Structures are given as structure tokens and as C-alpha cells.
C-alpha positions in Angstrom: 9.0 12.7 16.6 8.3 15.1 14.5 8.0 18.7 14.8 5.0 21.2 12.7 7.6 21.8 10.3 9.2 18.9 9.8 5.3 17.3 9.6 4.7 20.3 6.2 7.6 19.6 4.8 6.5 16.1 4.7 3.3 17.6 2.6 5.1 20.1 1.2 7.1 17.4 -0.6 4.6 14.6 -1.0 2.2 17.2 -3.3 5.0 18.5 -5.2 5.7 14.6 -6.1 1.8 14.6 -6.8 2.5 17.4 -9.6 5.5 15.7 -11.1 3.8 12.2 -11.1 0.3 13.6 -12.3 1.3 16.4 -13.5 -0.6 20.8 -12.4 -4.0 19.9 -13.2 -4.2 16.4 -11.0 -7.7 15.8 -9.5 -6.6 13.4 -7.2 -6.8 15.0 -3.4 -3.2 16.8 -1.6 -2.3 15.7 1.9 -2.5 17.7 4.0 -0.8 17.8 7.8 -3.7 16.0 9.3 -3.5 13.2 7.1 0.2 13.8 7.7 0.1 12.9 11.2 -2.9 9.7 10.8 -0.1 8.7 8.2 2.6 8.1 9.8 1.5 7.2 13.6 -0.5 4.7 11.6 2.8 2.9 10.5 4.0 3.3 13.9 1.2 1.2 15.5 1.3 -1.0 12.2 5.0 -1.8 13.2 4.5 -2.8 16.6 0.9 -4.8 15.9 1.8 -6.3 13.1 -0.3 -8.6 10.5 0.6 -9.8 7.2 -0.6 -7.8 4.9 -1.4 -3.8 5.4 -5.0 -4.6 4.0 -5.6 -6.3 6.7 -6.2 -3.5 9.6 -8.9 -2.8 7.3 -10.9 -6.5 7.0 -13.5 -7.3 7.1 -12.8 -10.2 9.6 -13.8 -8.9 12.9 -10.7 -10.6 14.4 -8.2 -9.4 12.0 -9.1 -6.5 11.5 -7.9 -2.9 14.0 -10.7 -0.8 14.6 -8.3 2.5 16.3 -6.6 1.9 12.3 -9.7 1.6 10.1 -11.3 4.0 11.5 -8.2 6.9 11.5 -8.2 6.0 7.7 -10.1 4.5 5.4 -7.8 1.7 3.6 -8.6 3.2 0.1 -6.8 6.8 1.7 -3.9 5.0 3.0 -2.9 2.4 0.1 -2.5 6.4 -1.3 -0.6 7.8 0.7 1.5 4.5 0.4 2.2 5.4 -3.3 2.3 8.7 -3.1 4.5 9.7 0.3 7.1 11.4 -0.7 10.3 12.4 2.0 12.9 14.5 -1.0 12.9 16.0 -4.0 13.4 14.0 -6.8 14.5 16.3 -9.8 17.9 17.9 -7.4 18.6 14.1 -7.0 21.9 14.1 -7.6 23.2 11.1 -10.4 25.2 8.4 -9.0 28.6 9.5 -10.5 28.6 13.0 -8.8 30.0 13.6 -6.0 27.4 14.8 -4.5 25.1 11.5 -5.2 23.8 9.9 -1.5 22.2 6.7 -1.5 19.9 7.5 1.1 18.9 10.8 -1.0 15.6 9.9 -0.9 15.3 9.1 3.3 17.7 11.8 4.5 15.8 14.7 5.4 13.2 12.4 7.3 17.0 10.1 9.1 18.0 13.9 9.9 15.1 15.4 11.6 15.3 11.5 13.3 18.9 12.4 15.0 18.0 15.9 15.9 14.4 14.6 17.2 16.4 11.6 19.5 19.6 13.7 20.2 17.6 16.8 21.7 14.5 14.4 23.7 16.8 11.1 24.8 18.9 11.3 28.2 20.7 8.4 28.7 21.0 7.9 32.4 25.2 7.6 33.6 25.6 3.0 33.2 23.8 1.9 30.3 24.4 -1.0 28.1 24.0 -1.1 24.7 23.8 -4.5 22.2 24.0 -4.7 18.0 22.5 -7.5 16.5 22.4 -8.6 12.6 19.2 -9.0 11.0 19.6 -11.4 7.9 19.2 -10.6 4.5 20.0 -12.4 1.4 18.7 -9.4 -1.1 20.5 -7.1 -3.1 21.8 -4.2 -1.3 24.9 -2.1 -1.9 24.4 -0.9 1.8 24.5 -5.4 3.2 26.7 -5.9 5.6 29.4 -8.4 6.1 31.0 -9.6 9.8 32.8 -12.8 9.7 32.5 -12.5 13.3 28.6 -12.8 14.4 26.0 -16.2 14.0 24.3 -14.2 11.2 27.4 -13.0 9.6 25.7 -11.0 6.2 22.7 -8.9 6.8 
């Protein structure tokens, strides 16, 4: 899913964000490629094994704690990654009035790379069935959909 050159780009963009946020002389530990792989892997596992809070994976309660995740990265480092992970450079983001404005600018490189990777490695069979579903959403977003024929109309 994440080729090495893209992982390096994620590391570069996240470290660039640290510099933009805290200045050139910041004393925070920079991101590394290995940690980036670990962070992305942990997020994929968290998508499969869902707990109410991300902190629960490091819980002192053995019934809740996930030993696999908690051995890979500390809670403090994961929280640091979560707060400073970046995919695209904020300083070059086009303004809303710009003709090149993209609502998904901050995640566009990830979407493009995943599209390339999925197209390259996914070989569909001759007969397949595709179904779409709406995920209910009542919040504010300019990307909301309204489909009156669906059981869940807004999402």
C-alpha cells in the first residue's frame, strides 16, 4: 500500500511540518521511516480492532490493552505522530478563491498514491458485484451527499 518512496515523502512532509510549527531549532525527535511504517500499521490495526479511545490500546487493564500495538510504539510517541503527521505542505496550499483550490489538498498525495497502488495490484475477476452504501452524517461538510432514494439520505 505504501511504497518506500512514498513513505520517505510522508517522513519529509511530517518533518517539514515540525519545522514550520516549532521552528528550525526545535528539540522534538524527528520522524523516521521505520516509525512511519509502524504508525501506519498501527492505524490499520486500529481500524480492524476498534476500541472507544486510541489510548485504550495502551491501557493498564489487560482486558483492554493491545500488547501488539503497545509493544510497537509508546502511547506518547503515537500521540506525537497523531498530532504532527502531515501529507502535504501547508505553506503551498492554494486559497479558496484560487482556481487550483482543492478541498482535499491535505490528503491529495495519499489519495493519488493509493489509487495508483490499488490499480496496479488489484486484478478483478470477470464476475463481480459492487454495492454502495451511505454512511450517515449530520455534521457540517461541503462534501456531504444527498440521495433521496436511499434509506440513509444524507452522508
